[in-house]
C-alpha positions in Angstrom: 0.0 0.0 0.0 1.4 3.4 -1.0 1.4 6.2 1.5 0.1 9.6 0.6 2.2 12.4 2.1 0.9 15.9 2.6 3.2 18.8 3.1 2.2 22.3 4.1 4.7 25.0 3.2 4.0 28.5 4.4 4.6 31.0 1.6 7.4 32.6 3.7 9.4 29.3 3.1 9.2 29.7 -0.6 10.1 33.4 -0.3 13.4 32.6 1.3 14.5 31.3 -2.1 14.8 34.9 -3.1 16.0 36.4 0.2 19.3 38.1 -0.8 19.2 40.0 2.4 19.2 36.8 4.5 21.8 34.5 2.8 21.8 31.9 5.6 18.1 31.4 5.4 18.3 31.3 1.6 21.0 28.6 1.7 19.0 26.5 4.1 15.9 26.8 2.0 17.7 25.9 -1.2 19.2 22.9 0.5 15.7 21.8 1.7 14.2 21.9 -1.8 17.2 20.3 -3.5 17.7 17.5 -1.0 14.5 16.8 0.8 11.6 17.6 -1.6 13.3 15.6 -4.4 13.6 12.6 -2.2 9.9 12.3 -1.4 9.0 12.0 -5.1 6.1 14.4 -5.3 
C-alpha cells in the first residue's frame, strides 16, 4: 500500500529562495528543496 504524504509550506518558506538580504536562510531553503523535496517524489 502506497502512503500519501501531505506537506504544508507557508509562503514565507518559498520566499526565502529569493531572500538576498538573508543569505543563511536562503541557503537552508535551497538545501531543503534540493535534497528533501526531491527525495519524497512528489
